[in-house]
C-alpha positions as CSV (number, residue, x, y, z in Angstrom):
1,X,-12.9,-10.8,10.6
2,X,-11.3,-10.3,7.2
3,X,-7.7,-9.1,7.4
4,X,-5.6,-8.0,4.5
5,X,-1.5,-8.1,5.0
6,X,0.7,-5.9,3.6
7,X,4.3,-7.1,3.3
8,X,7.7,-6.3,1.6
9,X,8.9,-3.2,3.2
10,X,12.2,-2.6,4.3
11,X,14.9,0.2,4.1
12,X,15.9,1.7,1.0
13,X,18.1,4.9,0.1
14,X,16.4,8.0,-1.0
15,X,15.4,7.5,-4.8
16,X,15.3,3.9,-4.6
17,X,12.3,1.3,-5.1
18,X,10.2,-1.2,-3.2
19,X,7.3,-3.3,-4.1
20,X,4.8,-3.9,-1.5
21,X,2.4,-6.8,-1.9
22,X,-1.3,-7.0,0.0
23,X,-2.8,-10.6,0.1
24,X,-5.7,-12.0,2.0
25,X,-7.1,-15.4,2.5
26,X,-10.6,-16.1,1.6
27,X,-11.3,-12.5,0.3
28,X,-11.2,-11.7,-3.3
29,X,-9.3,-8.4,-3.6
30,X,-10.4,-8.1,-7.2
31,X,-14.2,-7.8,-6.3
32,X,-13.6,-4.8,-3.8
33,X,-11.9,-1.4,-3.3
34,X,-8.7,-1.7,-1.9
35,X,-6.9,0.9,-0.3
36,X,-3.1,1.7,0.7
37,X,-2.9,3.7,4.0
38,X,0.4,4.8,5.5
39,X,1.3,6.1,9.0
40,X,4.4,7.8,9.7
41,X,5.6,8.2,13.1
42,X,3.6,10.6,15.5
43,X,1.0,11.2,12.6
44,X,-2.3,9.9,11.7
45,X,-3.1,7.4,9.1
46,X,-3.1,8.7,5.8
47,X,-4.7,7.5,2.2
48,X,-2.2,6.9,-0.4
49,X,-4.0,5.1,-2.9
50,X,-6.9,3.0,-3.8
51,X,-7.9,0.6,-6.6
52,X,-11.4,-0.3,-7.5
53,X,-13.0,-3.6,-8.9
54,X,-12.3,-2.5,-12.5
55,X,-8.5,-2.4,-11.8
56,X,-8.5,1.4,-12.0
57,X,-6.4,3.5,-9.3
58,X,-6.6,7.0,-7.8
59,X,-3.3,8.3,-5.9
60,X,-2.6,10.9,-3.4
61,X,-1.0,13.9,-4.9
62,X,2.5,13.2,-3.2
63,X,2.7,9.9,-4.6
64,X,1.4,10.6,-8.3
65,X,3.5,9.5,-10.7
66,X,6.0,7.5,-8.4
67,X,3.6,4.9,-7.0
68,X,1.8,2.4,-9.1
69,X,-0.8,-0.1,-7.9
70,X,-0.9,-3.2,-10.3
71,X,-3.1,-6.5,-9.2
72,X,-2.5,-10.1,-10.1
73,X,-5.9,-11.7,-9.6
74,X,-4.8,-15.4,-10.2
75,X,-2.7,-14.7,-6.9
76,X,-5.1,-12.6,-5.1
77,X,-2.5,-10.1,-4.4
78,X,-2.4,-6.3,-5.1
79,X,1.1,-4.9,-5.5
80,X,2.0,-1.1,-4.6
81,X,5.3,-0.5,-6.9
82,X,7.0,2.8,-5.3
83,X,9.7,4.5,-7.2
84,X,11.7,7.4,-6.4
85,X,11.3,7.1,-2.9
86,X,11.9,9.9,-0.5
87,X,12.5,10.4,3.5
88,X,8.8,11.4,3.5
89,X,7.5,8.2,2.4
90,X,9.0,6.7,5.7
91,X,6.0,5.1,7.3
92,X,4.2,1.9,8.2
93,X,2.1,1.0,5.0
94,X,-1.2,-0.9,5.0
95,X,-3.7,-2.3,2.9
96,X,-7.3,-2.2,3.7
97,X,-10.9,-2.3,3.0
98,X,-11.6,1.4,3.5
99,X,-10.0,4.6,3.8
100,X,-10.2,4.3,7.8
101,X,-8.1,0.8,7.9
102,X,-11.0,-1.4,8.1
103,X,-9.3,-4.9,7.9
104,X,-5.8,-3.9,7.9
105,X,-3.3,-6.1,9.4
106,X,0.0,-5.6,10.9
107,X,1.4,-3.2,8.1
108,X,4.8,-3.3,6.8
109,X,7.5,-0.9,7.6
110,X,9.0,1.3,4.9
111,X,12.0,3.2,5.9
112,X,13.7,5.7,3.4
113,X,17.2,7.3,4.5
114,X,20.7,7.6,3.6
């Protein structure tokens, strides 16, 4: 089964920034729509963003203007640049093949607190 691994999370103060990476072995990210999802404690898995094969991305309203997805096709890696982070952004972040989380790996924890 194809799995996408997200990494790069950590703890950051409100207003800070983090860059998450999404990689997969043997699965060309550039040929598929790739989703960023997140799950806060006690809440459902939520859509954050998705990027289609052309590289165009769409974002959930609460992250628009703060989060940006880029892709490095040579490295087969997708990045989620997160800026102006807020405590509400605290969650486990995943990259996946669909909005339900298909193919997501263990995820990476992002904690925003002072």
